[in-house]
C-alpha positions in Angstrom: 123.1 102.3 71.8 123.5 101.1 75.4 124.9 97.9 76.8 123.0 94.8 75.6 122.3 91.7 77.6 120.2 88.5 77.5 116.5 88.9 78.3 116.8 86.2 81.0 119.0 88.6 83.0 116.4 91.5 83.0 114.9 92.7 86.2 111.2 92.8 87.0 109.6 96.2 86.0 112.6 96.9 83.7 111.7 98.6 80.3 113.7 97.2 77.4 114.2 97.5 73.7 115.0 94.3 71.7 118.4 94.5 70.1 118.5 91.1 68.4 116.7 87.8 68.1 119.2 85.0 67.4 116.8 82.0 67.3 116.5 80.2 64.0 114.0 77.7 62.5 110.7 77.1 64.1 111.6 78.8 67.4 112.8 81.9 65.6 109.7 82.1 63.5 107.4 81.7 66.6 109.3 84.5 68.5 109.1 86.8 65.5 105.4 86.0 64.9 104.6 87.2 68.4 106.1 90.6 67.4 109.3 90.2 69.3 111.6 91.8 66.7 114.5 94.2 66.9 113.5 97.7 68.2 110.3 96.5 69.8 109.8 97.9 73.3 108.9 95.5 76.1 108.6 95.5 79.9 109.3 92.6 82.2 106.3 92.4 84.6 107.1 89.2 86.5 109.1 86.1 86.9 107.9 82.7 88.3 109.5 81.7 91.7 112.2 79.7 89.9 112.6 82.5 87.4 111.1 80.5 84.5 109.0 81.7 82.7 109.3 85.4 82.4 106.2 87.5 81.9 106.4 90.4 79.4 104.2 93.4 78.7 104.3 94.1 75.0 102.0 96.5 73.3 98.6 95.8 74.9 99.1 92.3 76.0 101.0 90.1 78.3 103.0 87.0 77.2 105.2 84.5 78.9 108.5 83.2 77.6 110.5 80.2 78.8 114.1 81.0 79.7 115.1 78.7 76.8 113.3 81.1 74.5 114.4 84.3 76.3 118.0 83.2 75.9 117.7 84.0 72.2 116.7 87.6 72.7 119.2 90.3 73.4 117.9 93.5 74.9 119.1 97.0 76.1 117.6 98.9 79.0 115.6 102.0 78.3 115.9 105.0 80.6 112.8 106.1 82.5 
């Protein structure tokens, strides 16, 4: 397993694997309901000018997460 870091720190176009989701309660449920669970592969496809929100490509759809949500997701980079 490679080095893990917070999703907020990921670069645009970076391919990632989710390592952990640390959010609890309603926020944790919402994140997991979107399919963002450990071992899911995602790609950062964009960030707003102030870096919030972050746009992700996941399976066949795009979703945006606020940094306050992304802070609860730990990821590791995938090699191309």
